[in-house]
C-alpha positions in Angstrom: -7.7 26.3 -7.9 -10.4 29.0 -7.9 -13.6 28.2 -5.9 -11.8 25.4 -4.1 -13.3 24.0 -0.9 -11.6 25.5 2.1 -9.0 23.2 3.5 -8.8 20.8 0.5 -5.8 22.4 -1.1 -4.0 22.5 2.2 -4.8 18.9 2.9 -3.6 17.8 -0.6 -0.4 19.8 -0.2 0.3 18.4 3.3 -0.8 14.8 2.9 -0.4 14.3 -0.9 3.1 12.8 -0.8 2.2 10.3 1.8 -1.0 9.3 0.0 1.0 9.1 -3.3 3.3 6.6 -1.6 0.4 4.5 -0.6 -0.9 4.6 -4.2 2.5 3.6 -5.5 2.7 0.7 -3.1 -0.7 -0.5 -4.3 0.0 -0.1 -8.0 3.8 -0.5 -8.3 3.9 2.1 -11.0 4.5 5.8 -10.5 2.2 6.9 -13.3 -0.6 4.6 -12.2 -0.1 5.8 -8.7 -0.5 9.4 -9.8 -3.7 8.5 -11.7 -5.1 6.6 -8.8 -4.5 9.4 -6.4 -5.9 12.0 -8.8 -9.0 9.9 -9.4 -9.6 9.6 -5.6 -9.0 13.3 -5.1 -11.5 14.0 -7.8 -14.0 11.7 -6.1 -13.7 13.3 -2.7 -13.4 16.9 -3.6 -17.2 17.5 -4.0 -17.8 15.8 -0.6 -14.8 17.5 1.1 -16.7 19.5 3.8 -18.4 16.3 5.1 -15.2 14.3 4.8 -13.0 16.9 6.4 -15.3 16.9 9.5 -14.3 13.3 10.2 -11.0 11.6 9.5 -10.1 12.6 5.9 -6.8 10.7 5.6 -8.5 7.4 6.7 -11.3 8.1 4.2 -8.9 8.7 1.4 -6.8 5.7 2.3 -9.9 3.5 2.0 -10.9 5.2 -1.2 -7.4 4.4 -2.6 -7.7 0.7 -1.7 -11.2 0.5 -3.1 -10.5 2.4 -6.3 -7.4 0.3 -6.9 -9.4 -2.9 -6.3 -11.9 -1.8 -8.9 -9.2 -1.1 -11.4 -7.4 -4.3 -10.6 -10.6 -6.4 -11.2 -10.9 -5.0 -14.7 -7.2 -5.5 -15.6 -5.9 -8.7 -17.2 -3.7 -10.4 -14.6 -1.6 -12.6 -16.8 1.8 -13.7 -15.6 4.9 -12.0 -16.9 7.6 -14.7 -17.4 11.3 -13.9 -16.7 14.3 -16.0 -17.6 16.1 -15.7 -14.2 15.3 -14.7 -10.7 16.9 -11.4 -9.6 20.2 -11.7 -7.7 20.1 -11.0 -4.0 22.3 -8.1 -2.9 25.4 -8.9 -0.8 26.0 -7.1 2.4 29.0 -5.2 0.9 26.9 -4.1 -2.1 26.4 -0.3 -2.0 23.2 -0.6 -4.0 21.9 -3.6 -2.0 19.2 -1.6 -0.3 17.9 -0.2 -3.6 17.9 -3.7 -5.1 16.1 -5.1 -2.0 13.5 -2.3 -2.3 13.0 -3.1 -6.0 12.7 -6.9 -5.3 10.4 -6.3 -2.4 8.2 -4.0 -4.5 8.0 -6.7 -7.2 7.1 -9.4 -4.7 4.5 -7.2 -3.0 2.9 -6.4 -6.3 2.5 -10.2 -7.0 0.5 -10.7 -3.8 -3.2 -11.1 -4.2 -5.1 -7.8 -4.0 -6.4 -8.3 -0.5 -3.0 -9.4 0.9 -1.3 -6.5 -0.8 -3.7 -4.0 0.7 -3.2 -5.5 4.2 0.6 -5.5 3.9 0.6 -1.9 2.6 -1.6 -0.6 5.4 -0.2 -2.7 8.2 3.6 -2.5 7.5 4.1 0.4 5.2 1.5 2.7 6.8 1.9 1.2 10.3 -1.8 1.0 11.0 -3.1 -1.3 13.7 -5.0 -4.5 13.0 -8.2 -2.7 13.9 -7.5 0.4 11.8 -6.6 -1.8 8.8 -9.8 -3.8 9.3 -11.9 -0.6 9.4 -10.2 0.7 6.3 -10.8 -2.6 4.4 -14.3 -3.1 5.8 -13.5 -6.6 7.3 -12.9 -8.3 10.6 -9.6 -8.0 12.5 -9.2 -11.8 12.1 -9.3 -11.4 8.4 -6.5 -8.8 8.5 -4.4 -11.2 10.7 -4.9 -14.2 8.4 -4.3 -12.2 5.2 -1.1 -10.7 6.8 0.1 -14.1 7.9 -0.4 -15.5 4.4 1.3 -12.5 2.8 4.2 -12.6 5.2 4.7 -16.3 4.5 4.8 -15.6 0.8 7.2 -12.7 1.2 9.5 -14.8 3.4 9.5 -17.7 0.9 10.3 -15.4 -2.0 12.8 -13.2 -0.3 14.3 -15.5 2.2 14.2 -15.0 6.0 17.9 -14.2 6.3 17.7 -11.2 4.0 14.5 -9.6 5.4 13.4 -9.9 9.0 9.7 -9.1 9.0 8.4 -8.2 12.4 5.1 -9.5 13.5 2.6 -7.4 15.5 4.0 -8.9 18.8 7.6 -8.1 17.7 6.6 -4.5 16.7 5.0 -3.8 20.1 8.2 -4.9 21.9 10.4 -2.6 19.9 
């Protein structure tokens, strides 16, 4: 990239894969995730000197969530029917973890936009309640209530015996 802003290329090279993972968790599609991340990088590049002076990764995380939300609001959100629910993997299934990851990704993608953002930031990115609230521009109580609703949905859809989801108190003990 000729004429690139100092530090931007290095940041993209170092943090790009992690940010792409966030984008994929938000979109559920590898191509849309790449488009989302590229769109955000294009938005922040002209402002990079100002952004780099603060917390660039937090700024870009927030931009990912906000940009995805604006895309999501424009998209038709019709249901996609399926004939059968996917089978749950058995403990002896060598592909069980892959199946669980696929099912978990599908269930997370069906969560409402705000709950999905909270789950991605809190449990996949391991941000604190306060950091998540700052990223989403809401109160910590909103993060807690949205996380509780989302976890309740995930447990109901996945079953508590197959997926122990640790709460904030559990996570601090481990």
